[in-house]
C-alpha positions as CSV (number, residue, x, y, z in Angstrom):
1,M,0.0,-0.1,0.1
2,S,1.5,3.3,-1.1
3,K,1.1,6.3,0.9
4,V,-1.0,9.3,-0.5
5,S,-0.8,13.0,0.5
6,L,-4.0,14.9,1.4
7,P,-4.2,16.7,-2.0
8,E,-3.7,13.4,-3.8
9,A,-6.4,11.7,-1.6
10,V,-8.8,14.5,-2.6
11,E,-8.3,13.9,-6.2
12,I,-8.5,10.2,-5.8
13,A,-11.8,10.5,-4.0
14,L,-13.3,12.9,-6.6
15,E,-12.4,10.6,-9.3
16,L,-14.0,7.5,-7.6
17,L,-17.2,9.5,-6.7
18,G,-17.8,9.5,-10.5
19,K,-20.4,11.4,-12.4
20,D,-22.6,12.2,-9.4
21,G,-19.8,13.9,-7.7
22,G,-19.6,15.3,-4.3
23,V,-17.3,17.3,-1.9
24,V,-14.1,16.2,-0.4
25,I,-12.2,17.9,2.4
26,G,-8.7,17.0,3.6
27,G,-7.6,18.4,6.9
28,N,-4.1,18.6,8.4
29,S,-4.3,19.9,12.0
30,A,-1.0,20.6,13.9
31,S,-0.9,22.0,17.4
32,N,1.2,22.3,20.6
33,N,0.2,23.3,23.9
34,L,1.2,23.9,27.5
35,R,-0.7,23.4,30.8
36,W,0.2,24.7,34.2
37,A,-1.3,24.2,37.7
38,N,-0.2,25.3,41.2
39,S,2.6,27.5,39.4
40,V,4.2,24.4,37.8
41,L,4.1,23.2,34.3
42,T,2.3,19.9,34.2
43,T,1.9,18.8,30.6
44,N,2.9,19.8,27.1
45,G,2.0,18.2,23.9
46,D,2.5,18.1,20.1
47,S,0.0,16.5,17.8
48,I,-0.7,16.2,14.1
49,D,-3.9,14.9,12.9
50,Q,-4.8,14.1,9.2
51,T,-8.3,13.2,8.1
52,L,-10.3,12.9,4.9
53,A,-13.9,13.6,4.9
54,I,-16.3,13.0,1.9
55,S,-19.9,14.1,1.1
56,A,-21.0,11.8,-1.8
57,F,-23.8,12.9,-4.1
58,V,-25.9,10.0,-5.5
59,S,-28.8,10.2,-8.0
60,A,-32.0,9.0,-6.4
61,P,-35.6,8.9,-7.4
62,G,-36.9,12.4,-6.8
63,G,-33.5,14.2,-6.7
64,V,-30.0,13.8,-5.3
65,A,-29.1,12.2,-2.0
66,S,-26.0,12.9,0.0
67,G,-24.1,10.9,2.5
68,M,-20.9,11.4,4.6
69,S,-18.0,9.5,5.8
70,S,-14.6,10.6,7.4
71,G,-11.4,8.9,8.7
72,Q,-7.8,8.9,8.6
73,I,-6.2,7.8,5.4
74,R,-2.7,6.1,4.6
75,S,-3.2,4.7,1.3
76,R,-5.5,4.6,-1.8
77,E,-7.4,1.7,-0.2
78,D,-8.4,3.9,2.8
79,V,-9.8,6.5,0.4
80,E,-11.7,3.9,-1.6
81,D,-13.3,2.6,1.7
82,L,-14.3,6.1,2.6
83,V,-15.9,6.8,-0.8
84,F,-17.8,3.6,-0.6
85,A,-19.0,4.4,2.9
86,S,-20.3,7.9,1.9
87,Q,-22.1,6.5,-1.1
88,A,-23.7,3.8,0.9
89,S,-24.9,6.5,3.3
90,A,-26.2,8.5,0.6
91,K,-28.3,5.7,-1.0
92,S,-29.9,5.0,2.4
93,A,-30.7,8.6,3.0
94,G,-33.1,9.6,0.3
95,P,-33.2,12.9,-1.6
96,S,-31.7,16.0,0.0
97,V,-34.2,18.8,0.2
98,D,-31.3,21.3,-0.2
99,A,-29.8,19.8,-3.3
100,M,-28.6,22.4,-5.7
101,E,-26.1,22.7,-8.5
102,L,-22.5,22.9,-7.2
103,V,-20.8,26.1,-8.3
104,T,-17.3,26.3,-9.8
105,G,-15.3,27.9,-7.0
106,P,-11.6,29.1,-7.0
107,A,-8.9,26.8,-8.1
108,H,-5.9,27.7,-5.9
109,S,-2.5,27.5,-7.5
110,D,-1.0,26.1,-4.3
111,F,-3.6,23.2,-3.9
112,H,-1.1,20.5,-4.2
113,E,1.5,22.1,-1.9
114,P,2.2,20.2,1.4
115,A,0.7,21.3,4.7
116,T,2.6,24.2,6.4
117,S,4.7,23.2,9.3
118,L,4.2,24.5,12.8
119,D,7.1,26.0,14.6
120,V,7.6,25.6,18.3
121,A,9.1,29.0,18.9
122,E,5.7,30.4,19.9
123,I,5.3,27.9,22.8
124,G,8.9,28.6,23.9
125,H,8.0,32.3,24.1
126,V,5.2,31.6,26.5
127,T,7.4,29.2,28.5
128,S,10.1,31.8,29.0
129,G,7.5,34.4,30.2
130,L,6.0,32.0,32.7
131,S,9.2,31.7,34.7
132,E,8.7,35.2,36.0
133,V,5.0,34.6,36.6
134,F,5.7,31.5,38.6
135,A,8.2,33.5,40.8
136,Q,5.2,35.3,42.5
137,S,4.9,33.4,45.7
138,D,1.9,35.1,47.2
139,M,-0.6,33.4,44.7
140,Q,-0.7,30.3,42.5
141,F,-1.2,30.1,38.8
142,F,-3.1,27.9,36.4
143,G,-3.6,28.1,32.8
144,Y,-3.3,27.0,29.3
145,A,-1.6,27.9,26.1
146,E,-2.0,26.6,22.6
147,Q,-1.2,27.3,19.0
148,S,-2.6,25.4,16.1
149,L,-2.1,25.6,12.3
150,D,-4.8,23.9,10.2
151,T,-4.2,23.3,6.5
152,T,-7.5,22.4,4.7
153,Y,-7.8,21.1,1.1
154,V,-11.3,21.4,-0.5
155,G,-12.2,19.8,-3.8
156,T,-15.6,19.3,-5.5
157,S,-16.6,17.6,-8.7
158,S,-17.4,21.0,-10.2
159,G,-13.8,21.9,-10.2
160,T,-13.3,23.8,-7.0
161,R,-9.8,23.4,-5.5
162,M,-9.0,25.3,-2.4
163,R,-6.3,25.4,0.0
164,Y,-6.5,27.3,3.4
165,S,-3.9,27.6,6.2
166,E,-5.3,29.1,9.3
167,R,-3.3,29.8,12.5
168,S,-4.9,30.2,15.9
169,S,-3.5,30.9,19.4
170,R,-5.0,31.0,22.9
171,F,-3.6,32.0,26.2
172,E,-5.3,31.9,29.5
173,L,-3.9,32.7,32.9
174,C,-5.8,32.3,36.3
175,A,-4.4,33.3,39.5
176,K,-5.7,32.0,42.8
177,S,-5.0,33.1,46.4
178,H,-3.6,30.2,48.6
179,D,-6.8,30.0,50.5
180,R,-8.7,29.6,47.3
181,K,-11.2,32.3,48.1
182,R,-10.1,34.6,45.5
183,S,-9.6,34.0,41.7
184,A,-8.9,36.1,38.7
185,W,-8.6,35.3,35.0
186,S,-6.9,36.9,31.9
187,G,-7.2,35.6,28.4
188,Q,-6.0,36.4,24.9
189,G,-6.9,35.0,21.6
190,G,-5.4,35.7,18.1
191,T,-3.0,34.0,15.6
192,S,0.3,34.0,17.3
193,L,1.5,33.4,20.8
194,L,4.3,35.7,20.1
195,D,1.8,38.5,20.7
196,V,1.3,37.4,24.3
197,N,2.9,39.6,27.0
198,T,2.8,37.4,30.0
199,N,3.8,40.3,32.2
200,S,0.7,42.2,31.2
201,H,-1.5,39.3,32.1
202,L,0.3,38.8,35.4
203,A,-0.3,42.6,36.2
204,E,-4.0,42.3,35.4
205,V,-4.6,39.1,37.5
206,T,-2.6,40.6,40.4
207,A,-4.5,43.8,40.3
208,K,-7.9,41.9,40.3
209,L,-6.9,39.7,43.3
210,D,-5.9,42.9,45.2
211,I,-9.4,44.3,44.6
212,Q,-10.8,41.0,45.8
213,L,-9.5,41.5,49.3
214,N,-12.4,43.8,49.9
215,Q,-15.4,41.3,49.8
216,I,-18.9,42.9,49.5
217,D,-21.9,40.6,49.7
218,T,-24.6,41.3,47.0
219,E,-28.1,40.0,46.8
220,A,-29.3,38.2,43.5
221,G,-31.7,40.0,41.3
222,R,-31.7,42.3,38.3
223,H,-28.6,44.6,38.4
224,C,-26.9,47.2,36.2
225,V,-23.8,45.4,35.0
226,T,-20.9,46.1,32.7
227,L,-19.9,43.0,30.8
228,S,-16.2,42.5,29.7
229,P,-15.5,41.9,25.9
230,S,-15.0,38.3,26.7
231,A,-18.4,37.9,28.4
232,V,-20.1,39.8,25.7
233,S,-18.4,37.7,23.0
234,D,-19.7,34.4,24.8
235,L,-23.3,35.6,24.5
236,M,-23.0,37.0,21.0
237,I,-21.5,33.9,19.7
238,Y,-24.5,31.9,21.0
239,L,-26.8,34.4,19.3
240,L,-24.8,34.0,16.1
241,W,-25.1,30.1,16.3
242,S,-28.9,30.6,16.7
243,S,-29.4,32.9,13.9
244,A,-30.6,30.4,11.2
245,A,-33.0,31.7,8.7
246,R,-34.5,28.2,8.2
247,D,-35.4,27.9,12.0
248,A,-36.8,31.4,12.1
249,A,-39.0,31.0,9.0
250,E,-40.3,27.8,10.4
251,G,-41.3,29.5,13.6
252,R,-38.8,27.5,15.8
253,S,-36.5,30.3,17.0
254,A,-36.3,33.6,18.8
255,F,-35.9,35.2,15.5
256,S,-39.4,34.1,14.3
257,N,-42.2,36.6,13.8
258,I,-45.2,35.5,15.9
259,K,-47.3,36.6,12.8
260,G,-45.4,34.4,10.5
261,G,-42.0,34.8,8.8
262,T,-39.0,36.2,10.5
263,R,-38.0,39.2,12.6
264,V,-35.6,40.7,10.0
265,G,-36.3,44.5,9.8
266,E,-37.2,44.7,13.6
267,R,-35.2,47.0,15.8
268,L,-33.5,45.0,18.5
269,S,-31.6,47.9,20.3
270,A,-31.8,51.6,20.5
271,R,-28.1,51.6,20.4
272,N,-26.1,51.8,17.0
273,L,-24.9,48.2,17.6
274,T,-23.6,46.3,14.5
275,L,-23.0,42.5,14.7
276,A,-21.1,41.0,11.8
277,T,-19.0,38.1,10.5
278,D,-16.4,39.1,8.0
279,P,-13.6,36.8,6.6
280,T,-11.3,39.8,6.0
281,L,-11.4,41.3,9.6
282,A,-7.8,42.2,10.4
283,G,-6.2,40.0,12.9
284,I,-8.9,37.4,12.9
285,E,-9.2,36.6,9.1
286,T,-10.8,33.3,8.2
287,F,-12.1,31.1,5.2
288,D,-13.7,33.4,2.5
289,H,-15.5,30.6,0.8
290,V,-18.1,28.2,2.0
291,V,-16.8,24.7,3.1
292,N,-19.4,22.4,4.1
293,L,-19.7,18.6,4.3
294,G,-23.4,18.2,5.4
295,S,-26.6,20.0,5.8
296,S,-27.6,22.1,8.8
297,A,-29.7,24.9,9.8
298,L,-26.8,27.4,8.7
299,G,-25.3,25.6,5.8
300,S,-25.3,22.9,3.1
301,A,-22.7,20.8,1.3
302,F,-24.2,22.0,-2.1
303,D,-22.9,25.6,-1.3
304,T,-19.3,24.6,-1.0
305,G,-17.2,26.9,-3.0
306,L,-19.4,30.0,-2.9
307,E,-17.8,33.2,-1.6
308,I,-18.4,34.5,1.9
309,G,-18.5,38.2,2.2
310,R,-19.2,40.5,5.1
311,S,-22.5,39.7,6.7
312,E,-24.2,42.1,9.0
313,L,-26.9,40.4,11.1
314,I,-27.6,43.6,13.1
315,S,-26.9,47.0,11.4
316,N,-27.2,49.9,13.8
317,G,-29.5,48.1,16.1
318,V,-31.8,46.6,13.4
319,L,-32.0,42.9,12.6
320,T,-31.0,42.9,8.9
321,A,-30.1,39.3,8.0
322,L,-30.1,35.6,9.2
323,G,-27.5,32.9,8.5
324,S,-28.5,30.7,5.6
325,S,-27.8,28.2,2.9
326,R,-28.9,29.1,-0.6
327,H,-32.0,26.8,-0.1
328,A,-32.8,28.0,3.3
329,A,-32.6,31.6,1.9
330,L,-35.1,30.8,-0.9
331,E,-37.4,29.0,1.7
332,A,-37.3,32.0,4.0
333,K,-37.4,34.6,1.2
334,L,-34.3,36.2,2.5
335,P,-30.9,37.0,0.8
336,F,-28.4,34.2,0.8
337,T,-26.2,34.8,4.0
338,P,-23.3,32.5,4.6
339,L,-21.5,33.2,8.0
340,A,-17.7,33.4,8.5
341,E,-16.0,31.8,11.4
342,N,-15.4,35.1,13.4
343,I,-17.5,37.8,15.0
344,S,-17.4,41.5,15.4
345,L,-19.6,43.7,17.6
346,V,-19.4,47.5,17.4
347,D,-21.2,50.3,18.8
348,S,-20.8,53.5,16.8
349,Q,-21.2,55.6,19.9
350,G,-19.0,53.4,22.1
351,H,-15.8,54.5,23.4
352,G,-13.2,53.9,26.2
353,S,-11.9,50.8,27.9
354,L,-13.7,48.4,30.1
355,T,-12.7,50.4,33.2
356,D,-13.8,53.5,31.5
357,L,-17.2,52.0,30.8
358,A,-17.7,50.7,34.3
359,S,-16.8,54.2,35.6
360,R,-19.5,55.8,33.6
361,M,-22.0,53.1,34.9
362,G,-21.6,54.9,38.2
363,D,-23.1,52.1,40.5
364,G,-23.4,48.5,39.5
365,L,-21.4,45.2,39.0
366,L,-18.5,44.5,36.6
367,V,-18.6,40.9,35.3
368,T,-15.3,39.7,33.9
369,C,-16.1,36.3,32.4
370,L,-18.9,33.7,32.1
371,W,-18.9,29.8,31.9
372,Y,-21.1,26.8,31.8
373,I,-23.5,28.6,29.4
374,R,-26.5,26.4,28.4
375,E,-29.7,27.0,26.6
376,V,-32.9,27.1,28.5
377,D,-35.7,28.1,25.9
378,P,-34.8,28.4,22.2
379,Q,-38.0,30.3,21.6
380,N,-36.7,33.4,23.3
381,L,-33.0,32.3,23.3
382,L,-33.0,32.3,27.0
383,L,-29.4,31.3,28.4
384,T,-28.2,30.4,31.8
385,G,-24.7,30.2,33.1
386,L,-22.4,31.3,35.9
387,T,-20.2,34.3,36.4
388,R,-16.5,33.3,37.2
389,D,-13.1,34.5,38.4
390,G,-14.2,38.0,39.6
391,V,-17.5,40.1,40.0
392,Y,-16.6,43.6,41.0
393,V,-18.6,46.2,42.8
394,V,-18.7,49.6,41.2
395,S,-19.9,52.6,43.4
396,G,-19.8,56.2,42.4
397,G,-17.8,55.2,39.3
398,E,-15.1,53.5,41.3
399,I,-14.3,49.8,41.7
400,I,-14.4,49.4,45.4
401,G,-14.2,45.7,45.9
402,A,-15.5,42.2,44.7
403,T,-18.6,40.3,45.4
404,N,-20.0,36.8,45.2
405,N,-20.6,34.9,42.0
406,F,-24.1,34.5,40.4
407,R,-26.1,32.2,38.1
408,F,-27.6,34.2,35.3
409,N,-30.6,33.8,33.2
410,E,-30.6,36.2,30.2
411,S,-31.5,36.2,26.5
412,P,-28.9,37.9,24.5
413,I,-31.5,39.2,22.1
414,D,-33.6,40.8,24.9
415,M,-30.3,42.0,26.5
416,L,-29.5,44.1,23.5
417,S,-32.8,46.2,24.1
418,R,-31.2,47.2,27.5
419,V,-27.8,48.3,26.5
420,I,-27.3,51.7,27.9
421,D,-23.6,52.3,27.1
422,A,-20.7,50.6,25.3
423,G,-16.8,50.8,25.0
424,S,-14.5,50.5,22.2
425,T,-14.4,47.2,20.2
426,V,-11.3,45.2,21.0
427,P,-9.9,41.8,20.3
428,C,-10.8,39.3,23.0
429,L,-11.0,35.6,23.9
430,P,-14.3,34.1,24.5
431,R,-14.0,32.2,27.8
432,E,-16.6,29.6,27.2
433,W,-16.4,29.0,23.6
434,A,-12.7,29.3,22.9
435,D,-12.4,25.6,22.1
436,W,-14.6,26.1,19.0
437,F,-14.7,29.7,18.2
438,S,-11.9,32.1,19.1
439,R,-11.9,34.7,16.5
440,S,-13.6,37.7,18.2
441,Q,-13.5,41.5,18.3
442,V,-16.3,43.0,20.5
443,A,-17.1,45.9,22.5
444,P,-17.9,45.8,26.3
445,L,-21.5,46.7,27.1
446,S,-23.3,48.1,30.1
447,I,-26.7,46.5,30.6
448,E,-29.6,47.7,32.6
449,G,-31.5,45.0,34.6
450,F,-29.3,42.1,33.8
451,N,-30.8,39.0,35.6
452,L,-28.5,37.6,38.2
453,S,-31.1,35.1,39.3
454,T,-29.3,33.4,42.3
455,K,-26.0,33.4,44.2
456,S,-23.3,30.9,43.3
457,D,-20.6,29.3,45.5
458,A,-18.2,29.2,42.5
459,V,-15.0,31.1,42.9
């Protein structure tokens, strides 16, 4: 059995799929990471994962069926097995309701080039910086750093040949007091760990722990809060994932109009807030063409190769679009809106840092990050979760101490109607969703009547 490269495997699979065709995606994912606990490096790892995934199209009575398979490949025989499995899956599935003609997408000149190698220098940069962090004996540190480089090969039977290399990085530093009664977090996403200044993160968590020396008990209830960019990002990402035109048109989401159809055109906020995805956003660039294997509320394999542009779901406070495949857009009578794998939230009137925003709030609570976010009710997009690693009391525009953590119950859609102020848009790391979605640039927001429903014992 002779070995095959990923671009070769894509070509072989497309040849074997025959006249009915399909979509083939080869992925080479390289990563290395560090973990530390109790101010000691605990693990480090390097991995390279190569997979081939196939969406086979098969003619069926009444239309075209599609089926998927994926796995690791070492030889032509492995490719043949995956093609057979995907075709068998398609034959048992029945016609696809979203079947449409594949477009002829780009043909990248570097399609047959090997995957780009990942340099360990970035991890070394973090390791060097952590030595000074761990020297602080009055607290203990926990955290994680990772860099990844994903090279993706996309081929379709209509002639599309795309090769993407995408770098991602993530750094998280958590500091805890020795009695474990105080905890603070600082995180940074991006495309390179070389951009991480560990001393800046150390200074941030140290300052937060110092503030937490003054503990102020606060009752649960609806409070005026300022949410950090990280916290806002986690809520807006869930809104983005829930913004499917298909679900809204079928009356199954918070974006459905009770009179029928969708809420597109409705004002969601009095503020000039704009929520967008854009593959060309500086610093968080991502795929600029559709790459899909299967069908979902937000996409279709039959759209692979179509261009992704900037999409504004909310423009100056008004819901202007919902994510869709071509088929879903036709069904919902809305423009085709493929979403990129990043997010931007801008308030045209917003200005200043998170601290500036909290000061302008006057009296209230500053929430630094959220975790364990879960959906309670999709009909109004009600989410629940916990605050974590620092909730701070603001009085007279000054941060005077820290308070207990809370469980929250909020709809990010409804929350937008209660935004009273905003800061400048900045790059940030979503605390909850960083494993799946880390390309984020959002503004901190001040919210009136944020529902902190019960106290939490979490630190």
